[in-house]
ZADO-1210 file (C-alpha; in nm, 4 decimals, padded with zeros to 6 digits):
<atoms>
<atom x="-00.5334" y="00.9566" z="-00.9540" code="MET" pos="1"/>
<atom x="-00.1267" y="00.9027" z="-00.9908" code="LEU" pos="2"/>
<atom x="00.0161" y="00.7908" z="-01.3050" code="LEU" pos="3"/>
<atom x="00.2755" y="00.5418" z="-01.3575" code="PHE" pos="4"/>
<atom x="00.4715" y="00.5280" z="-01.6538" code="TRP" pos="5"/>
<atom x="00.6472" y="00.1987" z="-01.7654" code="LEU" pos="6"/>
<atom x="00.9526" y="00.1444" z="-02.0157" code="LEU" pos="7"/>
<atom x="00.8197" y="-00.1467" z="-02.1851" code="ALA" pos="8"/>
<atom x="00.5728" y="00.0503" z="-02.4456" code="GLY" pos="9"/>
<atom x="00.4913" y="00.3092" z="-02.2228" code="TRP" pos="10"/>
<atom x="00.2002" y="00.1311" z="-02.1127" code="ALA" pos="11"/>
<atom x="00.0148" y="00.3236" z="-01.8261" code="THR" pos="12"/>
<atom x="-00.1726" y="00.2276" z="-01.5169" code="SER" pos="13"/>
<atom x="-00.3574" y="00.5021" z="-01.2824" code="SER" pos="14"/>
<atom x="-00.4158" y="00.4186" z="-00.9216" code="VAL" pos="15"/>
<atom x="-00.5690" y="00.6113" z="-00.6189" code="SER" pos="16"/>
<atom x="-00.3972" y="00.7174" z="-00.3278" code="TYR" pos="17"/>
<atom x="-00.3301" y="00.4425" z="-00.0699" code="GLY" pos="18"/>
<atom x="-00.4697" y="00.1619" z="-00.2929" code="GLN" pos="19"/>
<atom x="-00.2928" y="-00.1168" z="-00.4770" code="GLN" pos="20"/>
<atom x="-00.1756" y="-00.0928" z="-00.8273" code="ALA" pos="21"/>
<atom x="-00.0574" y="-00.3385" z="-01.1133" code="GLN" pos="22"/>
<atom x="00.2583" y="-00.2002" z="-01.2371" code="ILE" pos="23"/>
<atom x="00.3122" y="-00.3507" z="-01.5863" code="GLY" pos="24"/>
<atom x="00.2262" y="-00.7054" z="-01.5788" code="SER" pos="25"/>
<atom x="00.5167" y="-00.7815" z="-01.3291" code="ASN" pos="26"/>
<atom x="00.4635" y="-00.6548" z="-00.9866" code="PHE" pos="27"/>
<atom x="00.2054" y="-00.4702" z="-00.7839" code="ALA" pos="28"/>
<atom x="00.2649" y="-00.1915" z="-00.5554" code="ILE" pos="29"/>
<atom x="00.0509" y="-00.0650" z="-00.2268" code="ASN" pos="30"/>
<atom x="00.1507" y="00.2523" z="-00.0385" code="MET" pos="31"/>
<atom x="-00.0128" y="00.4911" z="00.2282" code="GLN" pos="32"/>
<atom x="00.1038" y="00.8173" z="00.3532" code="ALA" pos="33"/>
<atom x="00.4135" y="00.8306" z="00.5573" code="PRO" pos="34"/>
<atom x="00.4334" y="00.7774" z="00.9293" code="ILE" pos="35"/>
<atom x="00.6055" y="01.0139" z="01.1022" code="VAL" pos="36"/>
<atom x="00.7981" y="00.9879" z="01.4713" code="GLN" pos="37"/>
<atom x="00.9076" y="01.3010" z="01.5982" code="HIS" pos="38"/>
<atom x="01.1977" y="01.4250" z="01.8289" code="ASN" pos="39"/>
<atom x="01.4143" y="01.0796" z="01.8227" code="VAL" pos="40"/>
<atom x="01.7322" y="01.2131" z="01.9732" code="ARG" pos="41"/>
<atom x="02.0626" y="01.0689" z="01.8715" code="ASN" pos="42"/>
<atom x="02.4088" y="01.0146" z="02.0453" code="ASP" pos="43"/>
<atom x="02.5451" y="01.3376" z="01.9351" code="GLN" pos="44"/>
<atom x="02.2274" y="01.5413" z="02.0822" code="GLY" pos="45"/>
<atom x="02.0569" y="01.6102" z="01.7559" code="ILE" pos="46"/>
<atom x="01.6917" y="01.5555" z="01.6927" code="TYR" pos="47"/>
<atom x="01.5588" y="01.3831" z="01.4084" code="TRP" pos="48"/>
<atom x="01.2224" y="01.2497" z="01.2602" code="MET" pos="49"/>
<atom x="01.1758" y="00.8634" z="01.1989" code="GLN" pos="50"/>
<atom x="00.9784" y="00.8087" z="00.8504" code="LEU" pos="51"/>
<atom x="00.8094" y="00.4942" z="00.7651" code="LEU" pos="52"/>
<atom x="00.6144" y="00.4249" z="00.4211" code="LEU" pos="53"/>
<atom x="00.3294" y="00.1492" z="00.5338" code="PRO" pos="54"/>
<atom x="00.2875" y="-00.0542" z="00.2359" code="GLY" pos="55"/>
<atom x="00.4464" y="-00.3419" z="00.0033" code="PHE" pos="56"/>
<atom x="00.5277" y="-00.4549" z="-00.3309" code="ILE" pos="57"/>
<atom x="00.4377" y="-00.7887" z="-00.4988" code="GLU" pos="58"/>
<atom x="00.6237" y="-01.0200" z="-00.7651" code="ASN" pos="59"/>
<atom x="00.9652" y="-00.7863" z="-00.7662" code="ALA" pos="60"/>
<atom x="01.2231" y="-01.0146" z="-00.6126" code="ALA" pos="61"/>
<atom x="01.5712" y="-00.9237" z="-00.7221" code="GLY" pos="62"/>
<atom x="01.4760" y="-00.5798" z="-00.8625" code="LYS" pos="63"/>
<atom x="01.6249" y="-00.2660" z="-00.6866" code="SER" pos="64"/>
<atom x="01.4326" y="-00.0456" z="-00.4334" code="LEU" pos="65"/>
<atom x="01.4588" y="00.2585" z="-00.2980" code="GLN" pos="66"/>
<atom x="01.2184" y="00.4859" z="-00.1184" code="ILE" pos="67"/>
<atom x="01.2727" y="00.8486" z="-00.0973" code="VAL" pos="68"/>
<atom x="01.1012" y="01.1046" z="00.1346" code="MET" pos="69"/>
<atom x="01.0607" y="01.4714" z="00.0188" code="ARG" pos="70"/>
<atom x="00.9346" y="01.7742" z="00.1971" code="PHE" pos="71"/>
<atom x="00.7426" y="02.0851" z="00.0936" code="SER" pos="72"/>
<atom x="00.5514" y="02.3669" z="00.2696" code="ASP" pos="73"/>
<atom x="00.1914" y="02.4484" z="00.2926" code="ALA" pos="74"/>
<atom x="00.1910" y="02.5666" z="-00.0648" code="ASN" pos="75"/>
<atom x="00.3335" y="02.2619" z="-00.1970" code="GLY" pos="76"/>
<atom x="00.6669" y="02.4345" z="-00.2706" code="GLN" pos="77"/>
<atom x="00.9732" y="02.1661" z="-00.2106" code="PHE" pos="78"/>
<atom x="01.1978" y="02.2705" z="00.0865" code="LEU" pos="79"/>
<atom x="01.5502" y="02.3774" z="-00.0014" code="PRO" pos="80"/>
<atom x="01.8096" y="02.2114" z="00.2017" code="THR" pos="81"/>
<atom x="02.0421" y="02.3740" z="00.4381" code="ALA" pos="82"/>
<atom x="02.3091" y="02.5407" z="00.2432" code="PRO" pos="83"/>
<atom x="02.6140" y="02.3353" z="00.3985" code="GLN" pos="84"/>
<atom x="02.3882" y="01.9937" z="00.3735" code="GLU" pos="85"/>
<atom x="02.5374" y="01.7544" z="00.1112" code="SER" pos="86"/>
<atom x="02.3397" y="01.4175" z="00.2422" code="VAL" pos="87"/>
<atom x="01.9826" y="01.4992" z="00.3285" code="TYR" pos="88"/>
<atom x="01.8982" y="01.6874" z="-00.0283" code="CYS" pos="89"/>
<atom x="01.8083" y="01.5551" z="-00.3786" code="ASP" pos="90"/>
<atom x="01.9898" y="01.6798" z="-00.7170" code="GLN" pos="91"/>
<atom x="01.8240" y="02.0036" z="-00.7088" code="GLY" pos="92"/>
<atom x="01.8848" y="02.0663" z="-00.3409" code="GLY" pos="93"/>
<atom x="01.5936" y="02.0104" z="-00.1790" code="TYR" pos="94"/>
<atom x="01.5279" y="01.8698" z="00.1021" code="ALA" pos="95"/>
<atom x="01.5115" y="01.4815" z="00.1188" code="ALA" pos="96"/>
<atom x="01.6025" y="01.1446" z="00.2694" code="SER" pos="97"/>
<atom x="01.6095" y="00.7947" z="00.1452" code="ALA" pos="98"/>
<atom x="01.6694" y="00.4469" z="00.2378" code="ALA" pos="99"/>
<atom x="01.9555" y="00.2781" z="00.0923" code="PRO" pos="100"/>
<atom x="01.9268" y="00.1245" z="-00.2656" code="LEU" pos="101"/>
<atom x="01.8638" y="-00.2797" z="-00.1851" code="ILE" pos="102"/>
<atom x="01.7403" y="-00.5563" z="-00.3783" code="ARG" pos="103"/>
<atom x="01.4277" y="-00.6975" z="-00.3101" code="ILE" pos="104"/>
<atom x="01.4805" y="-00.9946" z="-00.1296" code="PRO" pos="105"/>
<atom x="01.1145" y="-01.2052" z="-00.1898" code="SER" pos="106"/>
<atom x="00.8119" y="-01.1854" z="-00.3898" code="ASN" pos="107"/>
<atom x="00.6253" y="-01.0020" z="-00.0664" code="PHE" pos="108"/>
<atom x="00.8502" y="-00.7308" z="00.0523" code="TYR" pos="109"/>
<atom x="00.7015" y="-00.4470" z="00.3115" code="SER" pos="110"/>
<atom x="00.8203" y="-00.1054" z="00.3073" code="PHE" pos="111"/>
<atom x="00.8223" y="-00.0495" z="00.6706" code="GLN" pos="112"/>
<atom x="01.1244" y="-00.2956" z="00.6848" code="ASN" pos="113"/>
<atom x="01.3283" y="00.0087" z="00.5598" code="GLN" pos="114"/>
<atom x="01.3478" y="00.3227" z="00.8222" code="VAL" pos="115"/>
<atom x="01.4392" y="00.6261" z="00.6975" code="ILE" pos="116"/>
<atom x="01.5494" y="00.9286" z="00.8957" code="TRP" pos="117"/>
<atom x="01.5961" y="01.3057" z="00.8521" code="MET" pos="118"/>
<atom x="01.7526" y="01.5805" z="01.0546" code="PRO" pos="119"/>
<atom x="01.5085" y="01.8936" z="01.1479" code="TYR" pos="120"/>
<atom x="01.8207" y="02.1008" z="01.0636" code="TYR" pos="121"/>
<atom x="01.8328" y="01.9869" z="00.7223" code="ALA" pos="122"/>
<atom x="01.4960" y="02.1176" z="00.6462" code="LEU" pos="123"/>
<atom x="01.6282" y="02.4417" z="00.6363" code="ASN" pos="124"/>
<atom x="01.3621" y="02.6585" z="00.8461" code="LEU" pos="125"/>
<atom x="01.4556" y="02.9798" z="00.9865" code="ALA" pos="126"/>
<atom x="01.5690" y="02.9649" z="01.3264" code="LEU" pos="127"/>
<atom x="01.3101" y="03.1781" z="01.5059" code="ILE" pos="128"/>
<atom x="01.2214" y="03.0497" z="01.8576" code="GLU" pos="129"/>
<atom x="00.8854" y="02.8660" z="01.8483" code="ASN" pos="130"/>
<atom x="00.7770" y="02.9628" z="01.5106" code="LEU" pos="131"/>
<atom x="00.5702" y="02.7205" z="01.4171" code="ASN" pos="132"/>
<atom x="00.5965" y="02.5417" z="01.0237" code="TYR" pos="133"/>
<atom x="00.3557" y="02.3452" z="00.8649" code="SER" pos="134"/>
<atom x="00.5843" y="02.0835" z="00.6757" code="VAL" pos="135"/>
<atom x="00.4485" y="01.8055" z="00.4573" code="TYR" pos="136"/>
<atom x="00.6443" y="01.4917" z="00.3680" code="VAL" pos="137"/>
<atom x="00.5675" y="01.2332" z="00.0956" code="TYR" pos="138"/>
<atom x="00.7253" y="00.9281" z="-00.0443" code="ALA" pos="139"/>
<atom x="00.8261" y="00.8119" z="-00.3770" code="GLU" pos="140"/>
<atom x="00.9162" y="00.4664" z="-00.4949" code="VAL" pos="141"/>
<atom x="01.1752" y="00.3445" z="-00.7163" code="TYR" pos="142"/>
<atom x="01.2195" y="00.0275" z="-00.8964" code="VAL" pos="143"/>
<atom x="01.5086" y="-00.0279" z="-01.1031" code="ASP" pos="144"/>
<atom x="01.5457" y="00.3430" z="-01.1115" code="GLY" pos="145"/>
<atom x="01.2364" y="00.4515" z="-01.2342" code="MET" pos="146"/>
<atom x="00.9850" y="00.6212" z="-00.9957" code="SER" pos="147"/>
<atom x="00.6845" y="00.4039" z="-00.9650" code="VAL" pos="148"/>
<atom x="00.4608" y="00.5676" z="-00.7263" code="GLY" pos="149"/>
<atom x="00.4116" y="00.8298" z="-00.5051" code="VAL" pos="150"/>
<atom x="00.2138" y="00.8371" z="-00.1866" code="SER" pos="151"/>
<atom x="00.0127" y="01.0705" z="-00.0356" code="GLU" pos="152"/>
<atom x="00.1292" y="01.3409" z="00.2037" code="LYS" pos="153"/>
<atom x="00.1683" y="01.3480" z="00.5685" code="THR" pos="154"/>
<atom x="00.1293" y="01.7112" z="00.7157" code="GLY" pos="155"/>
<atom x="00.2885" y="01.7917" z="01.0601" code="MET" pos="156"/>
<atom x="00.3580" y="02.1232" z="01.2376" code="ASN" pos="157"/>
<atom x="00.7187" y="02.1674" z="01.3180" code="VAL" pos="158"/>
<atom x="00.8144" y="02.4303" z="01.6019" code="VAL" pos="159"/>
<atom x="01.1603" y="02.5613" z="01.5677" code="TRP" pos="160"/>
</atoms>
């Protein structure tokens, strides 16, 4: 079960992964595991993964929204980002990518309106030819700067 903390009185609400939750009395959120499209090559020849979060938020028009994708290994440990990386990481130095911070434009907003990109090099996997890594990605959704939900993990094998 997920636990959502609210500033207004620290009220709580719980939800199973992939189901809808009422967050406070103002808005509801529904999310599932991220969808990953692999090996999308950009103009510079760098391979990326394209990430989408199935789900939506209701009754939150005008609030700020940001979706952050985080990466872990098979043991659940966050992946440290490449040492030179300053863009595709969180404040703790772990591999992460995020959609731009936006204002939610309407009372129903699909998370799939935001495409998130992650270059493979930022995962900081050892460059050993044809080594297969088990990597997991999950999404964390922030509304008005507060984490309001965490998705299920999507597992993938990355050959590097």
